C-alpha positions in Angstrom: 48.1 -104.1 -75.8 46.8 -102.7 -72.5 49.2 -103.2 -69.5 46.5 -104.9 -67.5 46.2 -107.6 -70.2 49.9 -108.2 -70.2 49.9 -108.7 -66.4 47.0 -111.1 -66.7 48.6 -113.1 -69.4 51.9 -113.3 -67.5 50.0 -114.4 -64.3 48.2 -117.1 -66.3 51.4 -118.3 -67.9 53.2 -118.4 -64.5 50.3 -120.4 -63.0 50.3 -122.8 -65.9 54.1 -123.3 -65.7 53.8 -123.9 -61.9 51.0 -126.4 -62.4 53.0 -128.2 -65.2 56.1 -128.5 -63.0 54.0 -129.9 -60.1 51.7 -132.2 -62.0 52.1 -131.9 -65.8 55.1 -134.0 -66.2 52.9 -136.8 -65.0 53.9 -140.0 -63.4 54.6 -143.1 -65.4 51.8 -145.7 -65.4 51.8 -147.6 -62.2 53.3 -144.7 -60.2 51.3 -142.8 -57.6 52.7 -139.6 -56.1 51.9 -139.1 -52.5 52.8 -136.9 -49.5 54.6 -138.1 -46.5 51.4 -138.5 -44.5 49.8 -140.5 -47.4 53.0 -142.6 -47.6 52.8 -143.4 -43.9 49.2 -144.4 -44.2 50.0 -146.7 -47.1 52.8 -148.3 -45.0 50.4 -148.9 -42.1 47.7 -150.3 -44.4 50.1 -152.6 -46.3 53.1 -153.9 -44.3 54.3 -155.7 -47.4 55.3 -152.5 -49.1 59.1 -152.4 -49.7 60.7 -149.1 -49.0 63.5 -147.8 -51.2 65.6 -144.8 -50.1 67.5 -143.7 -53.2 69.7 -141.1 -51.5 73.5 -141.5 -51.0 74.7 -143.8 -48.2 75.8 -140.8 -46.0 72.3 -139.3 -46.4 70.7 -142.7 -45.6 72.9 -143.0 -42.5 71.6 -139.6 -41.2 68.1 -141.1 -40.9 65.7 -143.1 -43.0 62.2 -144.7 -42.8 62.2 -147.9 -40.8 62.9 -151.0 -43.0 64.2 -148.9 -45.9 66.7 -150.3 -48.3 69.3 -147.9 -49.7 69.9 -148.0 -53.4 71.8 -144.9 -54.4 70.4 -143.2 -57.5 73.7 -141.5 -58.1 75.6 -144.7 -58.3 76.7 -146.1 -61.7 75.0 -149.4 -61.0 71.6 -148.0 -59.9 69.6 -149.6 -62.8 71.5 -152.9 -62.4 70.6 -153.0 -58.7 66.9 -152.3 -59.5 66.9 -155.2 -62.0 67.5 -157.6 -59.1 64.3 -156.5 -57.5 60.8 -157.9 -58.2 59.1 -155.5 -60.6 55.7 -156.7 -59.5 56.2 -156.0 -55.8 54.8 -152.7 -54.3 57.5 -150.1 -53.4 57.6 -146.8 -51.6 60.4 -144.7 -53.2 61.9 -141.5 -51.9 64.9 -139.3 -51.9 65.7 -136.1 -50.0 63.3 -133.6 -51.7 61.7 -135.6 -54.5 63.9 -134.5 -57.4 66.1 -137.6 -57.7 63.2 -140.0 -57.1 61.1 -138.2 -59.8 64.0 -138.7 -62.2 64.3 -142.3 -61.1 60.6 -143.0 -62.0 61.7 -143.3 -65.7 64.1 -146.1 -64.8 61.5 -147.9 -62.8 59.0 -147.6 -65.7 61.6 -148.8 -68.2 62.3 -151.8 -66.0 58.7 -152.8 -65.8 57.9 -151.7 -62.2 54.2 -151.1 -62.0 53.4 -150.6 -58.3 55.4 -147.6 -57.2 54.3 -145.1 -54.5 56.5 -142.1 -55.0 56.9 -139.8 -52.0 57.1 -136.8 -54.2 58.4 -134.3 -51.6 61.0 -136.7 -50.2 62.2 -137.3 -46.7 62.1 -133.6 -46.0 58.3 -133.8 -46.1 58.5 -136.9 -43.8 60.7 -135.0 -41.3 58.5 -131.9 -41.6 55.5 -133.9 -40.6 57.4 -135.1 -37.5 57.3 -138.8 -38.6 59.9 -141.2 -37.2 63.3 -142.0 -38.7 65.8 -144.6 -37.8 69.6 -144.2 -37.9 
């Protein structure tokens, strides 16, 4: 096979893998992935959205979105704490970078939550946009 074709195939496979990692895993039904700017717009448009910060308590104390409730994804009782929430309410969920919150979407879906706004790049995106945090 000609080396040019090998390079082309590798480039296409790399692009496909990148796209899959960003989008292909998909969000469970009822989950919309948004940027920090989109999340802020959602919060302004609908003040009834409940905000869940699923970072650890020390991370939460460093700064969080106003009105956020902290439910630590890493805690042993994470699912039990979610079970106490109304699965029909609308939630904005975030962590530091989007990794833990992406993993948590499976738990939300399993528990019947169907109105989740997932800030897919986490609080780092929020801070990067210069949006306000409270401590």
